[in-house]
N, C-alpha and C positions, 0 to 999 in steps of 0.2 A: 504494500500500500504506500503511495506517495502523497505528499502534500498537494492539495488543490492549488497551492501557490507556486508550484514548480512549473516551469515552462515546458515546451514541447520536447526538447532533447532528453533522451534517457540518461539516467545517472550512470557514470562511468564505473564499471566494476573491475576492468582490466587496465592497469597502468603500466606503461612500457618501461619507464625509467627508474622504477623502484618496485619492490614487492609490496602488495597491499592485501590485507586480509581482515576479516571481521569474525568475531566470535563472542557471543554472550554480552553484547553491548559495547565491546572494546574493539576499536579499529587499530590496526598496527601498520605503520609505514616502516619498511626495512630498507635502508640504503644498502645496496648489494653489489658493490664493486670492491670487494675486500682486497683484491690484488693491488689497488691504488689507494687504500684507506678511504674508500667510499666518497670520492670527490663529487661535488655538485657540478653539473653541466648546464648549458643553456636549456636543454630539454627537461632536466630534472627540476630546475628552478620553476619552469613553466608548469610542469605537472603538479608540483607542490602548491603553487598559487591556485591552480584550478581545482585541485582536490579540496583545499580549504574552503573554497567558495561553495563546493557541492556538499561538503560533509554535513552541514546542518539540515539538509534535506533527506539524509539517510535516517529514517525513523528508528532503525535498529542500532544506531551508534550513539553512545553516551560519553565515551572517553576516546581520546586518540593517544597512542604511544608511538614515539619516533625512536628508532634504534638503528644501530649499524651492525653489519655483518663482519666477522673476522676480528682483527686485532685492535680495531679502534672504532670510534663513533663516526667521525667525518673529518677528513684532512683539509676541508675548505674547497674552494673552486679548483677545478682541474687545470693545472698549469698549462698543459698542452692544448686542451680543447677549449679553454676559455681565455686565459691570458695571452696565449699565442695568437688568438684570433682578435682579441680586443685591440691590440696595438696596430692592427690593420684597418680598423673601423673608422668611419667618419663620426664627428661629434653627434650627429642626429641618432645614429644607431647605438652609440655609447650611452646616450641618455635613455634610450628605450631599454637597454640592458639594465642600467642601474635602477631605473624605476621599477623594472620587473623584480629585481632582487629585493628591493624595499617592499614591494607589494606582498611578497611572501611573509615577511615579518609583520607587516600591518595586519594581514589576514590571520596570522596566528593570534595576535592580540585581540582582534575583533571577533574571532570565531567563538560562539557561545559554549563550545564543547571544551571541557578541561583537557589540557595537553601535557603529557608527561614525556620528558626526554630521558632515555637511559644512556648514560655516558660511561664507557669504558675506554681505556686508551686515550688517544688524542681527540680533542674537539678543537679544531684550529680554524682561524679565519671565519668564513661563513658558517662553518659547523659550530663554532663557539657562539655566534650570534643566534643561530637557530635554537641552541640550548638555552641561551639567555632569554629568548622570547617565550619559552615554554612557561607554563604555570608551575610545574614541578620539575626539578632536576634530581634524579636519583643517580648517584655517582659511585662507581666502584673505586677501590683504592688505587687502581692503575690509571684512573682518569686524570687527564691533564687538559688545561685550557690555555689557548694562545690566540690573542687578538693580533694577528700578524700583519695587519694592513700597512703600517708604516715601514715594515721591513721589505715590502715590495714597492716602496716609493709612493704609496697612496695614503689618503687620510685615514686615521684610526676611526673616524666617525662614519663607518660604512654600514649600510643597511639598518640605520637607526641605533647603532651601538652607542653613540654619544648621547642619545636620549635615554636608552634603557639602562645602561651600565651604572651611571651615577645614582639612579634610583634604586638599584639593587645593592651596589657595593659602596656607594658614597662617592663624592667628587674626587677625593684624594686617591682612592684606590683606582677609580676609573681613569684618572689622569695617568697614573703609573702604567696600567695595563694597556691603554690605547696608545700612549705615546711611545713607550719602550717596546711593546710587542713581545715581552718575555713570556716564556712558558711557565705556568705555575702548576704544581702538583695538586692532587685532590685535597690534601689536608690544608694547604694554603687557600685553595678555592673555598673550602668550607669555612675557614676563618674569615675570609673576605665577604661571606654571605652569598656566594654563588650556588651553594649546594643545599638542596632541600633535605636529602637523606644521604649519608655516607655509609656505604656498606662494603663488605668484602666482595671481591669480584665474583666468587662462586655463589654469592647470595643476591646478586644484582637482579637476575630474572625473577626470583621469588619476591623480592621487595617491590619491584615494578608491578608484578601481577597482583600483589596484595593491595597496593595503592589504587591500581586501576579498578579492581573489584569494589573497593570501598566507594570510589567515586561513581562507578556505574550503578551501584545499588543505592546511591544516595538520592536526595531530592533535586532532580536535575534543573528544575526551574530556579530554585534558590541558588544553586551553584552557578548557573549561567548568569544570573543577575549579579551575583557577587563578583564574578570575573569582569563583567561589564562595568560595574562601579569602580573597581580597582583601576581599570584602564582609563575610564573617563575622568576620574577625579584627580589624576596625576597633576593636571594643570588648572584645576578649578579653585576658586576662592572657597573659604570655609562656609560662607553663606550659601553659595551655589551648591556645594556638596551636600549640605544639610537638606536643602530643598529636594535635590535628586534622591537622597536617601529616603526622605519622607514619602515621596510619591511612589518609589519602588516598593517600600515596605507596605504601604497601604494597598497597593495592587496585589502583592503576594498574600496578604491577609484574606483575600477573596478566593484563594485557590483551594482545590481539593486536598492538596498536600498539607496545607496548614490545618484544615479541619481534621485530616487523618491523624496528624500528630496529637490533637486533643483527644480523639477517640482512642488512640493507642495508649495514651497516658492514662485515661480513665479506665481502660480495660486491662491495664498492666501487661501490655505486649509491645513487641517491636513495631514501629510504623511500616506500613506497606506503601512505599512511595510510588506514585503513578506519573509524576512529571506533568501534572495538570492542576 
C-alpha cells in the first residue's frame, strides 16, 4: 500500500550503486565497494539523494541504517572517479556536483525517519560528513574520523560540515578538525561528542540492531517531530522555538499514540504504538 500523496512513478526497490534492503521496519543502505573502502561516486551520491526523498513514502520503513562493507565505513569521494573528473569540469557542472552532495546531507537532516550510521574503520571526507549528518553514530573501537577536505586543497566546510560540526562538537573542536584535517580515533571522537555509542567492533552489528529495533518499535510520529524540531530550531530564537514546540506538542496530543500511552499506563502494559 502506498500513500495517496505519492506521484505516478513507482518506489525504487533496486538501487544500483549500493545495496538496499528492508526488514521489520528497518531499511539498510550498505556501501559495497570494500576493495576501495566504499568510496562515494557521482552515481552513489545521486542514488542516496533520491533514496532519501523516497524513503518517507515507504510505509514499511521506520528507521534507516547506513553501513559499509569490509574494513571501513567510507573513505570519502572516489579519487579516480570523482576528483579526477572534477578538475576537468566547467564551473557550471562543478556547482551542480557540489549542490548534489549538499542535497544528500540536507535530505538526511530533513528526512523524518531516524538515521543510524554504523562506523567501523575509516569514515573520511564525505563519509565523515554522512556520519555527522546521521541522528545516531554507533562506532566500533576501530572507527576513525577524518574531515580531509583541506588536505586536498578544498574548504573544510564541505557538504554542510561547517554548519553541523560546530553544533555537534563545538566551534573549537570543529575548527581543529576542519582546518587541520587530522584523523582522530574512536575514543577521541567520543570525547569530542561525535559518537552516540562506542562499542567493541564485534558488538557493532548487535548494538546497531538493538538501537534500530528500539526506534522502529517506538512512537514514530513523536520521533519524527523531535528530529524535525532539533533541525529546525538550530537557528531559531528562543521565542520562535517555544512557539514551534507548543504547536507541535498540541498536535501530537491529538494522536492515537498519545491516547494509547494513557490506556497502556492505566492498564499497566506496554504501549502499542501505531504511528498515528
